[in-house]
Every structure is written in C-alpha cells, then in structure tokens.
N, C-alpha and C positions, 0 to 999 in steps of 0.2 A: 130622465134619470140622472142623478148626481152620484159620483163615486161608483160603487159597485152595487147593483140592485137587481132584484128579480121580480117579475110580475107574472100573473097567470089569469086565464079566463075563469078560474075557480073563484075569483074575487067578485064576479058578477053572475047574474042568473044565466041559465042555459039559453034562454031566449035572446039575451042581450050580448052573449059572448062574441059572436062573429062581428057585430058592429063595433064593439069595444076593441077587438083585435085590429080591425081595419084602421081605426083612429090611432091606435098605438103604433102600428107600422108606419103610418104617415108621419108621426112625431119623431120616431127613432131613425127611420131610413129616408123615406120620401113618400109623398102622396101617390097612391095607386088605386085602381079599381080592383076589388077582389070578388070572386065568386067561388062557391064551394057547394058540393052536394051534401055537405055536412053542416050547412049553415045553422040548422036548428039544434045541433048538438056538437058544435065546434069546440075543439079543445086546443089550447096553445099555451106555451110558457116561453118567456124571454128573459135573458140575463144580459145586462150591459155593463161593461167595465170602461170607465172614462180614463183616458191616458193622455190628457192635455191636448196634444195636436191630433189625436186620433181616438178611436174607441173600437172595442171588440164586442160584438153582440152575438149571442147564441140563441137560436130559435128552434123549437120543436112544436109541430102543429099538424092538424088534420089536413088531408089533401085539399088543394085549392088551385085556382088560377089567378095570376096577377097581371094587370095590364097598366102600363104607364103610357099615356097618349100625349099628343102635342098640347092638349088643353091643360093637362097636369103640369107640364113643363112651363107653360106660360104663367100659370098661377103661382108656382113655387119651384125654383130650381136651386138647390144648395151647391151646384157645381162641384160634385164629388164623384170620385171613382169609388166603387166598392169591390173588394176582392172577397169571393166567398168560397168556402170549403164545404163539399157535400159529405155528410156523415152516413146517410142512410138511403132512403128511397130515391130513385132516379128523378132528375129534373130536366125538362126541356126548356131551353132558353133561346130567344131570338132577339138580336139587336144588330143594327147596321148591316143588314142582309146576311148576317151569320146566324146559322141555325144549328144547334147542337143538342145532343142528349148526353147529360152528365150522370155518372154513376158514383157510388161511394168511393171517396178518395180523390175525386177530381176537383180541380179549382177552376174558377172562371172569373172574368172581370166584367162589370157593367158600369155604365156612365149615367148619371141622373139627367144629363142634358140631351139624351136621345130616347125616342120611343123604345119600349121594352115589353116583351111578353115572356112570362114564365109559367110553366105547367108543372106543378108538384104532383107527381103521378101517384095514383091510388094503388098501393101494394098491400093494404091491410094493416099498415103501421104508420106511425107519425113520420112526417118528413123532419129532417134534422140538418140544419146548416149553421155555419159560423160566418159572420161578416166582419171584415176589417175595413173601416172607413179610411180612404186615402184622399186627403184634400188635393185637388188637382194642382193648386199653386205650389205645393210643397214637394211634388214628385219631380225629381231632377232628370226627366227623360223627355224627349221630343213628343209632343202630344199627338202628332200625326201617326207616329209609329205605335204609340200605346193604343190609339183608337183602332188600329188594325186587329188588336187582340180581343176586342169587345165581342162577347157572345161565343168565344171559341174555347174548347177544352184546353186547360193548361196543366201540364204534367206535374203531379205533386207527390209522386211515390219515390223519386230519387233526387239526389243533388239538393240544390237550394230549395226546390219545392217541398221535398220531404222535411227539410229543416224548418221551413216556414210553417208547414202544417203542424209539426210537433210543437213549435213555439206557441202557435195560437191555442192549441189544446192545453198546453201548460199554463198559459195566461188565464184561461177560464177557471182553472182549478186553484191557482195559487194567488190570484190578485187580491183576494180578501185578506191575505196576511201581510200585504205590502203597505208601507206608508206613502204619502203623496210624492215625496222625492223619488222613491224607488219606482213608483208608477210612471213618473215622467221619464225616467231612464228606460223603463221597459217599453214605453210608447215609442221612444226614439229608435230602439232596437227593432221594433216591429216595422216601422217605416223604412229603416235601412235594409232590413231583410227583404221587404216587399220590393223595394227599388232594385236590389240585386237580382231578385227572382225575375222581375219583369224585364230588366235590362238584358238578361240572357235570352229572353224570348224575342226581343226587338233588335238584337245585335247592336245595342247601344252601350257605350261605356257609362258607368255611373260613378260620379265623384262622391267619395265619402270623406267626411272630416275625420281627423285622427281619433277623436273620442268615439265616433260611430264605428270605425274599424275595430277598435278594441271591444266595443260592446257586441258587435257581430261575431267576433272571434270568441268571446266569452259564451255567447249563445250556442255556437257550434260545439264548444267544449262541453257545456252542460248537456246538450243533446247526446253527445258521444258517451258521456258518463252514464246517463240514464239508460242508454241502449245496451251498455256493456256491464251492468252491475253483476250479472251472473258469473263473470270471469274473475276467478280468484286472483289473477295476476294484475287486475286493474289497480293502478296506483299512479302517483304523480309522474313517475318516469315514463310509464306507458302512455299516459294522456298527453304529455309534452311531446313525446316522439311522434305520436300519430298526427299532431298538428304542426310539426316541424318548428317548435319553439323550445327555448331552454326551460328547464325546471324552475329556474329563478324567475323568469317572466311569468310562468304559469302561477306561481305562488303570489306574485305581485298583483296579477289580475284579480285574484280572489281577495287579496288583502285590501284592495281599493274599493270594494263594494260597500254599500251603506251598512250592511250587517255582515262584517267580515267573518269568514269561516275558512279554515284551511281546506285544501283539496282532500286530504285524508278524512277530515271530519265530515265533509260533504258526502263522500262516498259511503262512509259508515252510517250516516244519518239516513240516506236514501235506502240503503240495504235494510236497515232496521225497520223503516216505514213499510217497505214491501213485505218483509217477513211478518210484521205485526198484522198487516191486512190479511195475509194468508192464514195466519193462526186463528183469526176471527172468522174465517170462511168455513162454514159447516160442510160445504161440498169438498173441502180438502181435509176433512177429519180423518181420512184413512192414511194420511201422510204423517210420518213421524216428525218430531221437532228438528232432529238432525237433518232430515231430508229437506225440510223447508229452509233451514239455515244454509245448507249447501246449494240449494236452488238459487240463492241470492248472493253467492260468492264467499260465504264464511267457510274457512277451511276446517275449523274444529268447533264442535258443538259447545264445548266448555267456554271457548272464547265468546261465542255468540250469546250464551246464557249470561255471562258477566256483563257484556255490553248492553243486553236487553234490560237487565235489572237496573243498571245505572241510568238508562234512558227513561224507563217507564215505572221504576219503583217496585217491580215484582218479577219473579222468574217467568219465563215464557210458558211453562206448564200451568202456572196459576192464572196467567192472563187468558190462556185458551180455555181453561175450565170456566172462568167467569164469563167469557164471551159466549160459550155454548149453552150456559145455563140461563142467559138473558132471554126474555120472551122475544119471539120473532115479530118483526114489524108487519103490519097488515100487507098481505100480498107477498111476504118474504118466504 
C-alpha cells in the first residue's frame, strides 16, 4: 500500500477471501500461517497509513490463529518490531517464552525475528487491532532489554501508554487530511512516543532530539485538549499551565506547524466538530441544541450558533433538520 489505503475481503469472492487475507498480511506485516474456523466465510478489512520511517495499520477480521515459525523467518525477516493495540476481542500471544492474554486497551510488542503464536479469540464479533511498525535499527533502546517485553502485556490506559494509544487512534482518522510533509512529522512523533513508552518499561533512558521533544510535547498538548473539550475554562492559559510551559511557547508550537492554527481556533474547531457529530446523531435527538453546545464547552447557545453558522454555513437547527431527514444508511 502507498500513502493511506484501505482494502477488504469484499473485493474477492467468499471462497477466496481467506487466502487473499493471508497474502495481504504477509505483504503488510510478515509471512505467517493462518487458520480459521471461518475460512469459507472470512471477513476482514485493513487500512494502512505510510509515515516514511514507519506505518500504522488497522485490522478488523474474523477469529483466526496465526503462527510464525522458524521456516517463515528463514524465508523472509524484515527485522522489525511491531507494537499493537487491542481494540476489541481478547488475543492470546506467545513469543520468547512469554505467554499472555490481552484484552481491549492492552498493548503488546512482537518481533519478526522470533517464532510467534497469536490466537484471536472467538467472541462473536470481529477482532480489531492497530499495529505500529518500529524498525529495529531506529529504536534508540538496548535490544536485549526491549526483547524482554516481547509477548507481555504493556499498560496503555495511563501515562505514556494512554497518550500513545490516543495518538495511534487519531492517526487512523486524521491521516487522510495530511500532506506528505505533515505525515513525515507525524511518523517521527509516533516513533518518539513509542520509544518513550518502551523506555519506561525497560528502565532505559531514551535520547530525543530537540525537534522530537517539541513534537512529543505538542502531541501531549493535543491529547490534553481533546480530552478536556467539555471544560468551558479550557483555553491557552489552562493548557500552558497544565504542561508547565509559557503561553508564549504554547502559541509558538502551534504557529510552527505546517498548517498553523491558533490554540483558541483549534479548541473551537474541535468543539464544533464534536457538536456537529452529536447534532447529526439520531440517538441524541432528545437533547436540545443548547444542551449539546454545553456538552462541548460552549458557555452560551447564541455564541455556539454564530460560530456554527460561520463554520458550516447554516444554523445548527437547520443542520440537524437536514441530517435527520436524510435516508438512513443500510444497517443504520
């Protein structure tokens, strides 16, 4: 895949879907042997975002088992680490004598140079994982210490793990709007965040270049803003204070981006996007426009209505009416 692309078993016949999926996994990740009780009706989708020195792939698929044996390694070894995030059904993983059961929200690391077994358990729904490729040569950590983490659960609900998980999720949804230069920077941030996350697990210091430190800081700031949009008091001063930097430095970080946007404009845009999504959600039809605006940090409905009209060319009431009158998508 080049750039950002999505593929699915729907592009081939049901009879050929599983074999097609196995070849695709071999191309994107590494050659493995796959088995599945759903081989005759296998369903899977994959989205890959290329980020120069790394890439992020998102997979959703029917339950299956994956085995990478010594023969696979001898025939093709890209010498990569992969850090993966579990979104849904539990996964059993075994590598280097470590055997773990991972549940939604867990992360784990595996290495293409060691035999590997994965069981994607059947819970009646598709398995869903995100994979970040980490070239072994670019990871600034002692390999022997990193290898101790292979096949073990890595906490991703707090600290740098939560930040990395949020960043990977955001990459999947926003990469399509980014130009190549911005994707290169995003890839550098993903690698720096991963190194920081793994360094904490190995008790190893991780050297970061000045530019990487700034990009990691910016990623932390964006994650903080995203998590606190509902707070009416969220603004440049509050964001800067939380991260122990000056308001001037905060504004400079945003000004230096490929598509500069002020901190206040970023907060307002994200609040409007969340509000717009809620207004189009039929399940929230019982909530008033003012309630939805307040839910995303707008103090006054009149201010929200003016900002919404400027951003989308119509009042929020007209937008909601049009969204509710549109035909439902199949299965919606």
